[in-house]
N, C-alpha and C positions, 0 to 999 in steps of 0.2 A: 471382571478382572482391571484394576488400574493398570495403565502402561507407564514403563519407565521413563523419566525425561528425555526427550528426544528433540535438542534445539535444532532448528533449520532456520538458516539465513546464508547469506553469503555479502562479502564484503572483502574492500580492499582500499588501502590507503589512495590508491589511482582514480576511485572511481567519483565520476561528476554528477551521477543521477543516483537519488534514491528513491527507491520504491519502499515507502514505509507502509506497510499493511496492518492486519489486525492479529492474526495468529495463522500458523499453518492449519490448512484443513485434514480431513482422514487421509487422502490419498496422497498429499506432499507427507505425510507423517509416514505414511508406508514407502514412498520413493525415496525418501531423505533430501527432495528437492521443492523449493518454495514453487507455490501455483502450478502444481503438475495436474489441473483438471481444467474443468471447463471455464473457471472464472480465467484461469490464466491465459487460455486463448484468447478469451474476450479484451483483458489487458494489456497482451501484446498487440492487438487490434488498434485499440483504442490509442497507444504509444507509438505504432506505427512501427514496429520491430521485429525482426525475426527471431525464432527461438535462440538461435545461437548468440545473436547480439542480446536477448534479453538476460543468458545466463552467464555470459561473460562477465565473471565478477571485477574485472581490471576496469568496466567501464560504468557498471550497473551494481549498485548496493542494494539488497534485499532484506530488508530489516523489519519485521513485523515487531508488535506493539510484545506480545506476548510470544516467546521463541519456542514455545511446544504446543502440539494441538491439545485443546482445554477440555476436549469429549465433548459429549452431547446434552443438551439437557431434556426436560422431560418430554420436549415437544418434537425432538430428532433433530433441533437445529444444534449448532456450534453453540458452545458454551462461550462467554466473554473471554478475552485474553486474561492471563493472570497478571495482575496489578505489580507483583513482586518484580518480573522482569523490568518493565521499564524505570520502575525505581532505582534498581538494582545495577542494571546494565547500560541503560541506554546513554546516558551523558558523557558515560569513559568512552564507549564504542563510537559515538558521533564525534568526540573529539580527534579520534584516529583516523578521522574519513575527511580530511582537510580541503578536498579538491573539490565538495560537493557544490556543484551549484542549480541545482535543481532539486525539489524533494516533492514526491508524487504523495501526496496524504490519502490515502485509499479507505476510506469508509471514517466512521465516526471517531470510533478510538483512538485511529492516529491523528486526524483532527482536532481533537481535542486537547491533544499532548504537544502536537507539532505546531499549531499554532496557539496554543495557551487560551483554549476555548472554556467556559464553563460547561459542564455535564448537561445545561439543559439545551445548549446548541442546535439549533435544527440543522437538518443534513441540507436540505433544499437551499436554505439561506446561506448556509456556508458556502456551498458550491457555486449559489449565484453570484456572491461575492468574490469568485476566482480570480479577476483581475486585480482587486485590492491586495489579495494574499500574495498574489506573483510578485506585485510591485514592491510590498514592503516585506517579503520573507522568502522570496524565492520557492515557495510552495505554491503549489497546485491540488485544490481539495476535488477529491471524486468519490462518487457512490463507490461501495465492493461492485465488482464486476460479476457479481452472483446473479443466477436466473432470476434469484429471488426478487432482484431489482427492476425486472422487466418493464413491470407498470409504471414505475418511477420514470425510468428512461423515456417510455412512450410518452407521457406525460408533460415531459419536461424536454422536448425537442431541441431546445437551445443548446443544451449539454452537447450533442453531437455536432450541431449547425456550426456553433460560435466555439466552445472551447477545447474539442477534439484536434480541429486544425492548429490553434495554436500549441497545444500539446506537443503534437506532432514536429511541428516544426521546431521547437525548442529542443526537444528529443534529438532531433537530428542532427541540430546544429552542435549540440554537447557529444555525438558519439564521432 
C-alpha cells in the first residue's frame, strides 16, 4: 500500500546552517522528524552538535532533496528522492532562508543540486574537493552518514582527519 505524502523538513528564516539531505528514511517518515535513525546519530557526531542543537530549527534548517520518504527499491534500499520536490519547492524555500552561511550537502543528490554538478560526478572526487566548495559556495559535501558507507569511510580516512574538524569548527562558530 502506498503511503500518503508526509513532507519532513525543518526551517526558519533565522537558520544559519542548512543540512541538505537526500530524502527522509522510513524511521523519519514514521516519527515525522528528519534523521531519527542511526544516520542521524552519525551526522550529529560529524557536526559536533547535540540532538537539541540539531533539532533547533531557529539555528539549523534541514531540507532534503525529496521531502517525503520515497519507499524502497527491489533490493530493499531507499529509492532516490522524487525530483519534483527540488524542481517545485527548493528555490522558493531557500529564498526564505536569507541567513544561511553554511550548507552541508549530504550525499550525491544534494551535492549535484547545491553544487550544480553533472549527474556523473563521483562522490569521492566531490568530497575530496570540499575546500574548494566551501570557499566558493559555503558548501561542505559529505557522503551520506548511512552504515552503507562504512567501507568508504574506512578507505577515505582523510574525511575524518581533515574535513570533520573543519566542519565542526564552522558549525560551532555559527551556532
